[in-house]
C-alpha positions as CSV (number, residue, x, y, z in Angstrom):
1,M,4.6,0.7,-28.5
2,D,8.3,1.2,-28.2
3,Q,9.6,4.5,-27.0
4,T,13.1,5.5,-27.1
5,Y,15.1,8.4,-25.6
6,K,18.2,8.8,-27.7
7,P,21.2,9.1,-25.2
8,T,24.5,10.8,-25.9
9,P,26.9,8.2,-27.1
10,I,28.7,7.9,-23.7
11,A,25.6,7.5,-21.7
12,P,24.7,3.9,-20.6
13,V,21.2,2.8,-21.6
14,V,18.7,1.1,-19.3
15,R,16.1,-1.1,-21.1
16,L,13.0,-1.8,-19.2
17,M,9.9,-3.8,-20.0
18,V,6.8,-2.1,-18.4
19,L,4.1,-4.6,-17.4
20,E,0.9,-2.6,-17.4
21,T,-1.6,-4.0,-15.0
22,D,-4.3,-1.2,-15.3
23,Q,-5.5,1.3,-17.7
24,P,-5.5,5.1,-16.9
25,H,-8.6,7.4,-16.7
26,P,-9.7,8.2,-20.4
27,D,-8.8,11.8,-20.1
28,T,-5.3,11.0,-18.9
29,Y,-4.9,8.3,-21.7
30,S,-5.8,11.1,-24.4
31,E,-3.2,13.5,-22.8
32,R,-0.4,11.2,-21.7
33,G,-1.0,7.6,-23.1
34,T,-0.9,4.4,-21.2
35,F,0.7,4.0,-17.6
36,G,3.7,2.5,-19.5
37,Q,4.1,5.5,-21.6
38,I,3.7,7.8,-18.6
39,L,6.5,5.9,-16.9
40,H,8.8,5.9,-19.8
41,E,8.4,9.8,-19.9
42,H,9.1,10.1,-16.2
43,F,12.1,7.8,-16.1
44,S,13.5,9.5,-19.3
45,I,13.3,12.9,-17.4
46,A,15.1,11.2,-14.3
47,G,17.7,9.6,-16.7
48,R,18.5,13.0,-18.1
49,A,18.8,14.5,-14.6
50,H,20.8,11.5,-13.2
51,H,24.6,11.9,-12.6
52,P,25.9,10.7,-14.9
53,P,23.1,10.9,-17.5
54,L,21.4,7.6,-18.2
55,G,19.5,6.8,-21.4
56,V,16.1,4.9,-20.9
57,E,14.4,2.7,-23.5
58,T,11.1,0.9,-22.7
59,D,8.4,-1.3,-24.2
60,Q,5.0,-2.0,-22.6
61,V,2.7,-4.7,-22.5
62,F,-0.8,-4.8,-20.9
63,V,-1.0,-8.1,-19.0
64,V,-4.5,-8.2,-17.8
65,T,-5.9,-11.0,-19.8
66,E,-9.4,-10.8,-18.6
67,Q,-9.4,-7.3,-20.3
68,G,-7.9,-8.2,-23.6
69,G,-4.2,-8.1,-22.4
70,R,-1.7,-10.8,-22.7
71,M,0.9,-12.5,-20.7
72,P,4.4,-12.2,-22.3
73,T,6.7,-15.2,-22.4
74,A,10.0,-15.3,-20.4
75,E,11.9,-15.2,-23.7
76,E,10.6,-11.8,-24.5
77,F,12.6,-10.2,-21.8
78,D,15.9,-11.4,-23.2
79,N,16.8,-8.0,-24.6
80,F,15.9,-6.1,-21.4
81,D,17.7,-5.3,-18.1
82,G,14.7,-5.4,-16.0
83,L,10.8,-5.0,-15.7
84,L,8.6,-2.5,-13.9
85,I,5.1,-3.4,-12.7
86,T,2.5,-0.8,-12.6
87,G,-0.1,0.1,-10.1
88,S,-3.7,-1.4,-10.6
89,V,-7.2,-1.5,-9.2
90,Y,-6.9,-5.3,-8.8
91,D,-5.9,-6.8,-5.5
92,A,-2.2,-8.1,-5.5
93,H,-3.4,-10.8,-3.1
94,G,-6.1,-12.0,-5.4
95,D,-6.1,-15.3,-7.4
96,N,-7.3,-14.0,-10.7
97,E,-5.8,-16.1,-13.5
98,W,-3.7,-13.4,-14.9
99,I,-2.2,-12.6,-11.3
100,L,-1.3,-16.3,-11.0
101,Q,0.2,-16.3,-14.5
102,L,2.2,-13.2,-13.6
103,L,3.6,-14.7,-10.4
104,K,4.7,-17.7,-12.4
105,L,6.3,-15.5,-15.0
106,L,8.1,-13.4,-12.4
107,R,9.4,-16.6,-10.6
108,T,10.8,-17.9,-14.0
109,L,12.5,-14.7,-14.7
110,W,13.9,-14.4,-11.2
111,I,15.4,-18.0,-11.5
112,K,16.4,-17.8,-15.0
113,R,17.9,-14.3,-15.0
114,P,20.1,-13.5,-12.1
115,D,21.2,-10.3,-13.7
116,F,17.7,-9.1,-14.1
117,R,16.1,-6.2,-12.0
118,F,12.6,-6.2,-10.7
119,L,10.7,-3.1,-10.1
120,G,7.1,-2.4,-8.9
121,V,4.9,0.5,-8.0
122,C,1.9,0.0,-5.8
123,F,0.3,-3.2,-6.9
124,G,3.7,-4.0,-8.5
125,H,5.4,-3.5,-5.1
126,Q,2.8,-5.8,-3.5
127,I,3.0,-8.5,-6.1
128,L,6.7,-8.7,-5.8
129,A,6.5,-8.9,-2.1
130,R,4.0,-11.8,-2.6
131,L,6.5,-13.5,-5.0
132,L,9.1,-13.5,-2.2
133,G,6.8,-14.8,0.5
134,G,5.5,-11.5,2.0
135,E,2.0,-10.9,3.0
136,V,-0.4,-8.7,1.3
137,G,-3.8,-7.4,2.3
138,P,-6.1,-4.7,3.3
139,A,-4.6,-2.1,5.8
140,P,-5.3,-3.1,9.4
141,S,-7.1,0.2,9.9
142,Q,-9.2,-0.6,6.7
143,D,-8.8,2.9,5.4
144,W,-7.0,4.3,2.4
145,E,-3.6,6.2,2.1
146,L,-4.5,9.0,-0.3
147,G,-2.7,11.9,-2.0
148,H,0.4,13.7,-1.0
149,C,2.0,11.9,2.0
150,A,5.4,12.0,3.9
151,I,7.4,8.8,3.9
152,E,9.9,8.4,6.8
153,L,13.1,6.9,5.3
154,T,15.2,4.2,7.1
155,P,19.1,4.6,7.0
156,V,19.1,2.6,3.9
157,G,16.3,4.8,2.4
158,Q,18.3,7.9,3.2
159,R,21.2,6.4,1.4
160,L,19.3,5.5,-1.6
161,F,17.6,8.7,-2.1
162,R,20.8,10.8,-1.1
163,T,18.8,13.0,1.2
164,R,20.6,16.0,2.9
165,K,22.0,15.2,6.4
166,G,19.2,15.3,8.9
167,D,16.4,14.9,6.2
168,N,14.8,11.4,6.8
169,H,11.5,12.0,4.7
170,I,10.4,12.1,1.2
171,H,7.0,13.0,-0.1
172,L,5.1,11.0,-2.8
173,H,1.2,10.5,-3.8
174,Q,-0.4,7.6,-2.3
175,M,-3.4,5.6,-3.8
176,H,-4.0,2.4,-1.9
177,Q,-5.9,0.4,0.8
178,D,-4.0,-2.8,0.4
179,Q,-0.5,-3.0,1.6
180,V,2.4,-5.3,2.4
181,T,1.3,-6.3,5.9
182,K,4.4,-8.6,6.4
183,A,7.6,-7.9,4.6
184,P,9.3,-10.8,2.7
185,T,12.6,-12.2,4.0
186,A,15.1,-14.7,2.6
187,A,13.5,-17.4,4.7
188,T,10.0,-16.8,3.2
189,A,11.3,-16.4,-0.4
190,G,13.3,-19.7,-0.3
191,P,16.9,-20.4,-1.3
192,E,15.7,-20.9,-5.0
193,L,15.0,-17.1,-5.1
194,V,17.1,-15.6,-2.4
195,A,20.3,-16.7,-0.7
196,Q,19.7,-17.3,3.0
197,D,22.3,-14.7,4.2
198,T,20.6,-11.9,2.2
199,E,18.4,-9.3,3.8
200,I,15.4,-7.7,1.8
201,V,15.3,-4.2,3.2
202,C,12.4,-1.9,3.9
203,W,13.7,1.7,2.9
204,G,10.6,3.7,4.2
205,R,7.4,3.8,6.3
206,S,4.4,6.0,7.1
207,E,1.9,6.0,9.9
208,H,-0.6,4.2,7.6
209,T,1.9,1.8,5.9
210,S,4.9,0.2,7.6
211,V,6.4,-1.2,4.3
212,Q,6.5,1.7,1.9
213,G,9.3,0.1,-0.4
214,L,11.6,-2.9,-0.6
215,Y,15.2,-3.0,-1.8
216,L,17.7,-5.8,-2.6
217,P,20.9,-4.7,-4.1
218,N,21.3,-5.2,-7.9
219,R,17.9,-6.9,-7.9
220,L,14.7,-5.4,-6.5
221,F,13.4,-2.0,-5.9
222,T,9.8,-1.3,-5.1
223,T,7.5,1.6,-4.0
224,Q,4.2,1.7,-2.5
225,A,3.6,5.3,-3.6
226,H,3.2,6.5,-7.2
227,L,6.3,8.3,-8.4
228,A,4.9,9.5,-11.8
229,F,1.5,10.8,-10.9
230,D,0.7,14.7,-11.6
231,E,-2.2,16.7,-10.2
232,D,-4.8,15.6,-12.7
233,M,-4.0,12.0,-12.5
234,V,-4.1,12.0,-8.7
235,K,-7.8,13.6,-8.8
236,R,-8.9,11.3,-11.7
237,Q,-7.7,8.1,-9.8
238,I,-9.3,9.2,-6.5
239,Q,-12.5,9.7,-8.6
240,I,-12.3,6.4,-10.2
241,R,-12.2,4.8,-6.8
242,V,-15.1,6.9,-5.4
243,D,-17.3,6.3,-8.5
244,S,-16.8,2.6,-8.1
245,G,-17.5,2.5,-4.4
246,A,-14.0,1.5,-3.3
247,I,-13.5,4.8,-1.5
248,Q,-16.4,5.5,0.7
249,D,-15.0,8.2,2.9
250,L,-15.7,11.2,0.7
251,E,-14.3,13.8,3.2
252,H,-11.0,11.9,3.1
253,A,-11.1,11.8,-0.7
254,D,-11.7,15.5,-1.1
255,R,-8.9,16.2,1.5
256,A,-6.5,14.0,-0.5
257,A,-7.6,15.6,-3.8
258,E,-6.8,19.1,-2.5
259,T,-3.0,17.9,-2.0
260,A,-2.8,16.9,-5.7
261,E,-0.9,20.2,-6.6
262,L,1.9,19.8,-4.1
263,E,5.3,18.9,-5.3
264,H,6.7,15.4,-4.7
265,D,10.0,13.7,-5.0
266,G,8.9,11.4,-7.9
267,V,12.1,12.3,-10.1
268,E,14.4,11.6,-7.1
269,V,12.9,8.2,-6.6
270,A,13.1,7.3,-10.3
271,K,16.9,8.3,-10.2
272,A,17.4,6.2,-7.3
273,I,15.6,3.3,-9.0
274,L,17.9,3.7,-12.2
275,R,21.0,3.5,-10.1
276,I,20.1,-0.1,-9.3
277,F,21.2,-0.8,-13.0
278,V,24.5,0.8,-13.1
279,Y,26.3,0.7,-9.8
280,D,25.8,-0.2,-6.1
281,D,25.1,3.0,-4.2
282,D,27.7,2.2,-1.6
283,A,30.4,2.6,-4.0
284,Y,29.3,6.1,-5.4
285,E,30.3,9.4,-3.7
286,G,29.3,11.8,-6.5
287,P,26.9,14.8,-6.1
């Protein structure tokens, strides 16, 4: 389903293909649609709040073939500026056929489209790290990072999110046990994907997760945390994992659910992600 925010004539337009790797809770779907539609709404808000304003156009495809989805061809991305991979209950380190197909597609696009941007949230963050030779697996502590959490920003993160001087944190909702356990580098990616003098930067960390996001100018922007979750979504996604038995520490789950109403920086993160399409942050000195 195509959704379009109609920008003003002078506003640049960013065209994104959202690869949906999961389906939301039925109540969330009835209220807000698929994860791709939720992200479209979120990035449209961020585009209007961006300086200068940006238009956002998206299309979505559900890629979990074992659940009736389909894997698009590389040619279907010809009219898009980038792709965004959503979160998922699946393990990004798994070898499900659709996950291997997705990795093959991503590699093809990375090589074929040097102008293309790659964005990932949670599972998407992890699968893109895997593409570039990073390591993904359960947290060494074996516990979950859930609910409203502070993320400590590296100097690059502070620049990307344009935090006030002395403020080196943002807050987002988390929903994961797996994480990037070893960040990718140019060496692990290989010269076919990343030039050997290039640094793949980690922009943030938390006590639970040392790699909260990855950044490569004009190419890659990922986040372990969820930028578009609202209070109901946080509570429902926690409950899905409790009901499936994935989360067994019920006290931890209850405490996390209690933080669902807290404000977070999801729009600021989306604005930072959109900037990867229009100019390098080092060159911009606006408000």
